[in-house]
MIFI-75645 format. One record per residue: residue in one letter; residue number from 1; x, y, z of N, C-alpha, C in turn. Coordinates in pm, whole numbers, padded with zeros to 5 digits. Example, Ala and Ser with C-alpha at 12.3 -4.5 7.8 and 13.67 -1.06 7.14 Angstrom:
<rs>
@code->A&pos->1&nx->01319&ny->-00569&nz->00780&cax->01230&cay->-00450&caz->00780&cx->01320&cy->-00330&cz->00780
@code->S&pos->2&nx->01285&ny->-00225&nz->00708&cax->01367&cay->-00106&caz->00714&cx->01290&cy->00003&cz->00787
</rs>
This chain:
<rs>
@code->M&pos->1&nx->09382&ny->-09467&nz->-06157&cax->09396&cay->-09347&caz->-06109&cx->09346&cy->-09215&cz->-06113
@code->S&pos->2&nx->09302&ny->-09118&nz->-06019&cax->09199&cay->-09019&caz->-06034&cx->09281&cy->-08912&cz->-06017
@code->I&pos->3&nx->09351&ny->-08896&nz->-06065&cax->09416&cay->-08760&caz->-06099&cx->09354&cy->-08709&cz->-06211
@code->E&pos->4&nx->09338&ny->-08537&nz->-06163&cax->09286&cay->-08472&caz->-06263&cx->09326&cy->-08336&cz->-06315
@code->N&pos->5&nx->09357&ny->-08291&nz->-06372&cax->09441&cay->-08220&caz->-06400&cx->09351&cy->-08067&cz->-06445
@code->P&pos->6&nx->09397&ny->-07964&nz->-06459&cax->09313&cay->-07804&caz->-06460&cx->09305&cy->-07816&cz->-06586
@code->S&pos->7&nx->09180&ny->-07731&nz->-06689&cax->09202&cay->-07757&caz->-06791&cx->09259&cy->-07705&cz->-06896
@code->R&pos->8&nx->09324&ny->-07699&nz->-07003&cax->09401&cay->-07638&caz->-07084&cx->09367&cy->-07492&cz->-07073
@code->E&pos->9&nx->09267&ny->-07406&nz->-07098&cax->09270&cay->-07287&caz->-07041&cx->09350&cy->-07264&cz->-06900
@code->E&pos->10&nx->09351&ny->-07373&nz->-06834&cax->09362&cay->-07299&caz->-06734&cx->09511&cy->-07325&cz->-06693
@code->M&pos->11&nx->09593&ny->-07414&nz->-06725&cax->09725&cay->-07392&caz->-06782&cx->09792&cy->-07306&cz->-06871
@code->G&pos->12&nx->09688&ny->-07269&nz->-06923&cax->09761&cay->-07140&caz->-07016&cx->09758&cy->-07045&cz->-06942
@code->K&pos->13&nx->09688&ny->-07018&nz->-06821&cax->09671&cay->-06885&caz->-06740&cx->09796&cy->-06908&cz->-06663
@code->I&pos->14&nx->09816&ny->-07038&nz->-06603&cax->09908&cay->-07046&caz->-06546&cx->10057&cy->-07053&cz->-06541
@code->L&pos->15&nx->10095&ny->-07047&nz->-06700&cax->10204&cay->-07051&caz->-06751&cx->10226&cy->-06865&cz->-06796
@code->K&pos->16&nx->10104&ny->-06804&nz->-06826&cax->10115&cay->-06685&caz->-06888&cx->10162&cy->-06585&cz->-06705
@code->K&pos->17&nx->10106&ny->-06634&nz->-06604&cax->10173&cay->-06591&caz->-06444&cx->10292&cy->-06576&cz->-06410
@code->A&pos->18&nx->10307&ny->-06698&nz->-06450&cax->10437&cay->-06767&caz->-06385&cx->10576&cy->-06723&cz->-06442
@code->N&pos->19&nx->10688&ny->-06721&nz->-06328&cax->10779&cay->-06667&caz->-06366&cx->10877&cy->-06759&cz->-06374
@code->R&pos->20&nx->10893&ny->-06772&nz->-06224&cax->11002&cay->-06845&caz->-06184&cx->10954&cy->-07032&cz->-06146
@code->V&pos->21&nx->11052&ny->-07100&nz->-06272&cax->11030&cay->-07244&caz->-06249&cx->11157&cy->-07320&cz->-06187
@code->A&pos->22&nx->11144&ny->-07404&nz->-06098&cax->11231&cay->-07456&caz->-06022&cx->11248&cy->-07610&cz->-06113
@code->V&pos->23&nx->11336&ny->-07656&nz->-06159&cax->11347&cay->-07795&caz->-06240&cx->11338&cy->-07891&cz->-06167
@code->V&pos->24&nx->11337&ny->-07975&nz->-06100&cax->11373&cay->-08072&caz->-06046&cx->11419&cy->-08204&cz->-06119
@code->G&pos->25&nx->11534&ny->-08222&nz->-06111&cax->11586&cay->-08336&caz->-06195&cx->11683&cy->-08299&cz->-06373
@code->L&pos->26&nx->11693&ny->-08150&nz->-06357&cax->11732&cay->-08132&caz->-06465&cx->11879&cy->-08130&cz->-06491
@code->S&pos->27&nx->11911&ny->-08225&nz->-06600&cax->12063&cay->-08268&caz->-06600&cx->12126&cy->-08159&cz->-06700
@code->N&pos->28&nx->12261&ny->-08154&nz->-06657&cax->12327&cay->-08077&caz->-06782&cx->12370&cy->-08158&cz->-06898
@code->N&pos->29&nx->12317&ny->-08227&nz->-06915&cax->12342&cay->-08336&caz->-07080&cx->12252&cy->-08241&cz->-07152
@code->P&pos->30&nx->12309&ny->-08191&nz->-07257&cax->12238&cay->-08120&caz->-07364&cx->12143&cy->-08236&cz->-07449
@code->E&pos->31&nx->12144&ny->-08360&nz->-07428&cax->12084&cay->-08442&caz->-07513&cx->11952&cy->-08514&cz->-07448
@code->R&pos->32&nx->11965&ny->-08437&nz->-07278&cax->11829&cay->-08511&caz->-07217&cx->11715&cy->-08401&cz->-07204
@code->T&pos->33&nx->11594&ny->-08463&nz->-07233&cax->11478&cay->-08418&caz->-07240&cx->11466&cy->-08288&cz->-07116
@code->S&pos->34&nx->11502&ny->-08301&nz->-06998&cax->11510&cay->-08185&caz->-06906&cx->11570&cy->-08060&cz->-07004
@code->Y&pos->35&nx->11671&ny->-08062&nz->-07024&cax->11779&cay->-07984&caz->-07043&cx->11708&cy->-07936&cz->-07191
@code->M&pos->36&nx->11656&ny->-07999&nz->-07262&cax->11624&cay->-07927&caz->-07390&cx->11464&cy->-07862&cz->-07376
@code->I&pos->37&nx->11395&ny->-07921&nz->-07250&cax->11230&cay->-07844&caz->-07239&cx->11297&cy->-07712&cz->-07138
@code->S&pos->38&nx->11382&ny->-07713&nz->-07046&cax->11417&cay->-07598&caz->-06964&cx->11490&cy->-07537&cz->-07049
@code->E&pos->39&nx->11558&ny->-07512&nz->-07137&cax->11662&cay->-07447&caz->-07228&cx->11524&cy->-07371&cz->-07310
@code->A&pos->40&nx->11441&ny->-07417&nz->-07326&cax->11323&cay->-07303&caz->-07420&cx->11233&cy->-07244&cz->-07330
@code->M&pos->41&nx->11220&ny->-07336&nz->-07228&cax->11175&cay->-07247&caz->-07163&cx->11229&cy->-07091&cz->-07118
@code->Q&pos->42&nx->11356&ny->-07101&nz->-07057&cax->11405&cay->-07010&caz->-07020&cx->11449&cy->-06925&cz->-07157
@code->K&pos->43&nx->11440&ny->-06957&nz->-07253&cax->11416&cay->-06863&caz->-07401&cx->11321&cy->-06782&cz->-07396
@code->A&pos->44&nx->11190&ny->-06868&nz->-07380&cax->11078&cay->-06828&caz->-07330&cx->11076&cy->-06695&cz->-07239
@code->G&pos->45&nx->11169&ny->-06644&nz->-07147&cax->11138&cay->-06555&caz->-07055&cx->11191&cy->-06596&cz->-06919
@code->Y&pos->46&nx->11137&ny->-06729&nz->-06908&cax->11124&cay->-06761&caz->-06742&cx->11240&cy->-06781&cz->-06703
@code->E&pos->47&nx->11257&ny->-06775&nz->-06566&cax->11385&cay->-06772&caz->-06461&cx->11373&cy->-06967&cz->-06447
@code->I&pos->48&nx->11477&ny->-06993&nz->-06482&cax->11467&cay->-07169&caz->-06454&cx->11570&cy->-07160&cz->-06313
@code->I&pos->49&nx->11560&ny->-07259&nz->-06218&cax->11615&cay->-07280&caz->-06105&cx->11645&cy->-07448&cz->-06108
@code->P&pos->50&nx->11800&ny->-07519&nz->-06130&cax->11773&cay->-07611&caz->-06143&cx->11801&cy->-07695&cz->-05985
@code->V&pos->51&nx->11717&ny->-07808&nz->-06028&cax->11715&cay->-07888&caz->-05877&cx->11791&cy->-08029&cz->-05890
@code->N&pos->52&nx->11891&ny->-08047&nz->-05829&cax->11981&cay->-08135&caz->-05873&cx->12099&cy->-08166&cz->-05784
@code->P&pos->53&nx->12104&ny->-08233&nz->-05729&cax->12224&cay->-08245&caz->-05577&cx->12357&cy->-08296&cz->-05684
@code->G&pos->54&nx->12349&ny->-08380&nz->-05805&cax->12451&cay->-08365&caz->-05871&cx->12541&cy->-08345&cz->-05974
@code->I&pos->55&nx->12498&ny->-08165&nz->-06010&cax->12566&cay->-08060&caz->-06117&cx->12581&cy->-07946&cz->-06032
@code->D&pos->56&nx->12668&ny->-07901&nz->-06040&cax->12703&cay->-07759&caz->-06013&cx->12609&cy->-07624&cz->-06071
@code->E&pos->57&nx->12619&ny->-07627&nz->-06217&cax->12518&cay->-07550&caz->-06273&cx->12471&cy->-07594&cz->-06396
@code->V&pos->58&nx->12406&ny->-07517&nz->-06443&cax->12327&cay->-07580&caz->-06621&cx->12241&cy->-07454&cz->-06646
@code->L&pos->59&nx->12268&ny->-07459&nz->-06771&cax->12212&cay->-07343&caz->-06858&cx->12222&cy->-07171&cz->-06779
@code->G&pos->60&nx->12371&ny->-07208&nz->-06754&cax->12425&cay->-07064&caz->-06626&cx->12356&cy->-07003&cz->-06499
@code->V&pos->61&nx->12298&ny->-07103&nz->-06497&cax->12283&cay->-07106&caz->-06339&cx->12331&cy->-07201&cz->-06227
@code->K&pos->62&nx->12339&ny->-07139&nz->-06098&cax->12396&cay->-07251&caz->-06002&cx->12253&cy->-07332&cz->-05975
@code->A&pos->63&nx->12323&ny->-07469&nz->-05944&cax->12183&cay->-07542&caz->-05912&cx->12189&cy->-07550&cz->-05766
@code->V&pos->64&nx->12073&ny->-07594&nz->-05679&cax->12042&cay->-07620&caz->-05594&cx->12006&cy->-07748&cz->-05561
@code->P&pos->65&nx->12085&ny->-07813&nz->-05450&cax->12066&cay->-07979&caz->-05446&cx->11934&cy->-07995&cz->-05400
@code->S&pos->66&nx->11821&ny->-07950&nz->-05346&cax->11711&cay->-07975&caz->-05314&cx->11556&cy->-07855&cz->-05333
@code->L&pos->67&nx->11484&ny->-07879&nz->-05339&cax->11378&cay->-07757&caz->-05321&cx->11375&cy->-07669&cz->-05180
@code->K&pos->68&nx->11464&ny->-07756&nz->-05061&cax->11454&cay->-07670&caz->-04947&cx->11520&cy->-07533&cz->-04949
@code->E&pos->69&nx->11637&ny->-07563&nz->-05057&cax->11758&cay->-07471&caz->-05055&cx->11716&cy->-07375&cz->-05128
@code->I&pos->70&nx->11601&ny->-07323&nz->-05214&cax->11513&cay->-07231&caz->-05274&cx->11509&cy->-07132&cz->-05177
@code->K&pos->71&nx->11514&ny->-07010&nz->-05182&cax->11470&cay->-06918&caz->-05142&cx->11388&cy->-06796&cz->-05219
@code->G&pos->72&nx->11294&ny->-06794&nz->-05151&cax->11196&cay->-06653&caz->-05244&cx->11077&cy->-06775&cz->-05275
@code->H&pos->73&nx->10992&ny->-06699&nz->-05316&cax->10891&cay->-06747&caz->-05409&cx->10915&cy->-06849&cz->-05522
@code->V&pos->74&nx->10857&ny->-06955&nz->-05565&cax->10855&cay->-07022&caz->-05705&cx->10698&cy->-07045&cz->-05756
@code->D&pos->75&nx->10737&ny->-06987&nz->-05846&cax->10589&cay->-07037&caz->-05944&cx->10501&cy->-07161&cz->-05977
@code->I&pos->76&nx->10609&ny->-07213&nz->-06033&cax->10589&cay->-07349&caz->-06052&cx->10738&cy->-07421&cz->-06048
@code->V&pos->77&nx->10709&ny->-07558&nz->-05980&cax->10777&cay->-07678&caz->-05966&cx->10781&cy->-07785&cz->-06086
@code->N&pos->78&nx->10848&ny->-07794&nz->-06152&cax->10885&cay->-07866&caz->-06276&cx->10958&cy->-08004&cz->-06247
@code->I&pos->79&nx->10867&ny->-08140&nz->-06252&cax->10980&cay->-08264&caz->-06220&cx->11004&cy->-08335&cz->-06346
@code->F&pos->80&nx->11118&ny->-08361&nz->-06378&cax->11163&cay->-08455&caz->-06468&cx->11236&cy->-08583&cz->-06297
@code->R&pos->81&nx->11168&ny->-08669&nz->-06263&cax->11186&cay->-08756&caz->-06186&cx->11121&cy->-08892&cz->-06205
@code->K&pos->82&nx->11125&ny->-08991&nz->-06196&cax->11022&cay->-09116&caz->-06172&cx->10913&cy->-09094&cz->-06099
@code->S&pos->83&nx->10835&ny->-09181&nz->-06129&cax->10696&cay->-09113&caz->-06063&cx->10724&cy->-09184&cz->-05918
@code->E&pos->84&nx->10790&ny->-09280&nz->-05850&cax->10817&cay->-09350&caz->-05713&cx->10872&cy->-09228&cz->-05654
@code->Y&pos->85&nx->10963&ny->-09115&nz->-05705&cax->10981&cay->-09008&caz->-05609&cx->10884&cy->-08913&cz->-05587
@code->L&pos->86&nx->10754&ny->-08877&nz->-05630&cax->10678&cay->-08778&caz->-05625&cx->10649&cy->-08789&cz->-05513
@code->P&pos->87&nx->10586&ny->-08867&nz->-05432&cax->10563&cay->-08826&caz->-05265&cx->10654&cy->-08790&cz->-05173
@code->E&pos->88&nx->10751&ny->-08794&nz->-05193&cax->10902&cay->-08743&caz->-05134&cx->10917&cy->-08545&cz->-05188
@code->L&pos->89&nx->10891&ny->-08567&nz->-05323&cax->10879&cay->-08471&caz->-05386&cx->10759&cy->-08333&cz->-05323
@code->A&pos->90&nx->10636&ny->-08419&nz->-05311&cax->10527&cay->-08342&caz->-05267&cx->10550&cy->-08301&cz->-05125
@code->K&pos->91&nx->10619&ny->-08383&nz->-05032&cax->10649&cay->-08361&caz->-04911&cx->10725&cy->-08190&cz->-04883
@code->E&pos->92&nx->10829&ny->-08186&nz->-04971&cax->10904&cay->-08090&caz->-04979&cx->10849&cy->-07961&cz->-05003
@code->F&pos->93&nx->10791&ny->-07992&nz->-05175&cax->10703&cay->-07888&caz->-05189&cx->10602&cy->-07812&cz->-05101
@code->L&pos->94&nx->10520&ny->-07910&nz->-05049&cax->10448&cay->-07828&caz->-04946&cx->10518&cy->-07772&cz->-04837
@code->E&pos->95&nx->10671&ny->-07764&nz->-04785&cax->10718&cay->-07696&caz->-04684&cx->10742&cy->-07581&cz->-04745
@code->M&pos->96&nx->10782&ny->-07508&nz->-04883&cax->10815&cay->-07431&caz->-04983&cx->10750&cy->-07353&cz->-04987
@code->D&pos->97&nx->10740&ny->-07191&nz->-05094&cax->10636&cay->-07126&caz->-05129&cx->10614&cy->-07117&cz->-05276
@code->A&pos->98&nx->10546&ny->-07233&nz->-05267&cax->10554&cay->-07257&caz->-05430&cx->10359&cy->-07248&cz->-05487
@code->D&pos->99&nx->10364&ny->-07235&nz->-05590&cax->10247&cay->-07242&caz->-05605&cx->10169&cy->-07370&cz->-05713
@code->V&pos->100&nx->10262&ny->-07415&nz->-05796&cax->10206&cay->-07497&caz->-05907&cx->10309&cy->-07641&cz->-05909
@code->F&pos->101&nx->10254&ny->-07768&nz->-05854&cax->10345&cay->-07915&caz->-05855&cx->10322&cy->-07954&cz->-06009
@code->W&pos->102&nx->10393&ny->-07951&nz->-06090&cax->10409&cay->-08037&caz->-06241&cx->10505&cy->-08131&cz->-06245
@code->A&pos->103&nx->10435&ny->-08223&nz->-06264&cax->10542&cay->-08364&caz->-06305&cx->10514&cy->-08369&cz->-06462
@code->Q&pos->104&nx->10644&ny->-08390&nz->-06524&cax->10632&cay->-08396&caz->-06652&cx->10526&cy->-08516&cz->-06729
@code->L&pos->105&nx->10557&ny->-08529&nz->-06895&cax->10504&cay->-08642&caz->-06921&cx->10518&cy->-08777&cz->-06895
@code->G&pos->106&nx->10467&ny->-08840&nz->-06860&cax->10461&cay->-08987&caz->-06798&cx->10492&cy->-09022&cz->-06667
@code->V&pos->107&nx->10507&ny->-08869&nz->-06568&cax->10545&cay->-08891&caz->-06428&cx->10399&cy->-08866&cz->-06348
@code->E&pos->108&nx->10329&ny->-08971&nz->-06285&cax->10212&cay->-08950&caz->-06235&cx->10221&cy->-09007&cz->-06079
@code->N&pos->109&nx->10215&ny->-09003&nz->-05972&cax->10180&cay->-09050&caz->-05836&cx->10050&cy->-09022&cz->-05780
@code->E&pos->110&nx->09958&ny->-09106&nz->-05752&cax->09829&cay->-09056&caz->-05668&cx->09863&cy->-09043&cz->-05528
@code->E&pos->111&nx->09938&ny->-09112&nz->-05450&cax->09981&cay->-09067&caz->-05334&cx->10027&cy->-08916&cz->-05346
@code->A&pos->112&nx->10093&ny->-08893&nz->-05430&cax->10180&cay->-08737&caz->-05384&cx->10011&cy->-08639&cz->-05429
@code->Y&pos->113&nx->09987&ny->-08731&nz->-05568&cax->09868&cay->-08613&caz->-05598&cx->09743&cy->-08577&cz->-05491
@code->N&pos->114&nx->09723&ny->-08676&nz->-05405&cax->09609&cay->-08671&caz->-05331&cx->09688&cy->-08587&cz->-05243
@code->L&pos->115&nx->09776&ny->-08590&nz->-05126&cax->09818&cay->-08534&caz->-05070&cx->09828&cy->-08376&cz->-05116
@code->L&pos->116&nx->09924&ny->-08349&nz->-05217&cax->09863&cay->-08207&caz->-05267&cx->09757&cy->-08122&cz->-05256
@code->K&pos->117&nx->09676&ny->-08226&nz->-05341&cax->09497&cay->-08174&caz->-05344&cx->09447&cy->-08158&cz->-05176
@code->E&pos->118&nx->09501&ny->-08243&nz->-05116&cax->09437&cay->-08253&caz->-04985&cx->09469&cy->-08076&cz->-04889
@code->N&pos->119&nx->09594&ny->-08010&nz->-04938&cax->09656&cay->-07886&caz->-04905&cx->09639&cy->-07754&cz->-04992
@code->G&pos->120&nx->09534&ny->-07816&nz->-05083&cax->09542&cay->-07709&caz->-05144&cx->09579&cy->-07656&cz->-05257
@code->K&pos->121&nx->09660&ny->-07750&nz->-05305&cax->09750&cay->-07720&caz->-05385&cx->09727&cy->-07740&cz->-05534
@code->I&pos->122&nx->09781&ny->-07653&nz->-05655&cax->09775&cay->-07654&caz->-05820&cx->09820&cy->-07804&cz->-05846
@code->V&pos->123&nx->09791&ny->-07880&nz->-05913&cax->09848&cay->-08033&caz->-05957&cx->09843&cy->-08041&cz->-06092
@code->I&pos->124&nx->09955&ny->-08071&nz->-06179&cax->09947&cay->-08129&caz->-06323&cx->10028&cy->-08199&cz->-06326
@code->M&pos->125&nx->09995&ny->-08307&nz->-06339&cax->10036&cay->-08431&caz->-06371&cx->10047&cy->-08513&cz->-06539
@code->D&pos->126&nx->10166&ny->-08554&nz->-06551&cax->10165&cay->-08641&caz->-06696&cx->10138&cy->-08530&cz->-06831
@code->R&pos->127&nx->10176&ny->-08391&nz->-06798&cax->10202&cay->-08315&caz->-06909&cx->10332&cy->-08237&cz->-06922
@code->C&pos->128&nx->10371&ny->-08233&nz->-07061&cax->10478&cay->-08136&caz->-07094&cx->10465&cy->-08007&cz->-07077
@code->I&pos->129&nx->10518&ny->-07943&nz->-07019&cax->10549&cay->-07813&caz->-06995&cx->10519&cy->-07723&cz->-07097
@code->K&pos->130&nx->10650&ny->-07742&nz->-07179&cax->10727&cay->-07687&caz->-07364&cx->10578&cy->-07680&cz->-07393
@code->V&pos->131&nx->10511&ny->-07848&nz->-07432&cax->10394&cay->-07846&caz->-07488&cx->10290&cy->-07741&cz->-07517
@code->E&pos->132&nx->10265&ny->-07740&nz->-07336&cax->10164&cay->-07650&caz->-07286&cx->10178&cy->-07552&cz->-07268
@code->H&pos->133&nx->10294&ny->-07470&nz->-07284&cax->10369&cay->-07333&caz->-07347&cx->10301&cy->-07273&cz->-07495
@code->A&pos->134&nx->10351&ny->-07398&nz->-07545&cax->10333&cay->-07403&caz->-07699&cx->10215&cy->-07324&cz->-07744
@code->L&pos->135&nx->10087&ny->-07413&nz->-07688&cax->09981&cay->-07389&caz->-07708&cx->09914&cy->-07262&cz->-07636
@code->T&pos->136&nx->09948&ny->-07218&nz->-07554&cax->09910&cay->-07075&caz->-07483&cx->09943&cy->-06938&cz->-07529
@code->K&pos->137&nx->10054&ny->-06973&nz->-07653&cax->10069&cay->-06838&caz->-07734&cx->09938&cy->-06843&cz->-07836
</rs>
């Protein structure tokens, strides 16, 4: 794999600047990692947009079935899906107004990475947004 993430310092700048975070695969089950991390990010002041066709709402926010349904600008698309879904998500990401494609810890895909980089996007893979946020304080 030839995936190269921004430096820790750059990730910190991205998180300081960000406000709206769309979370793909956000579960409404409080036991799931996606829920715990999104809840922590919401408490830290981020606007969380749940993206999951299987749920109505989570963390007090109405869920949308796909990235295409999000209105307006999104700073970070944070992904809690298996690596094989990343190429399809990368294509959707390129059709929306968003800055950073962020795949959670253990999630990476070279095809998606290359597609996004070729289109000049910021890509972070195999990193936990909550861990990186904690390091930026």
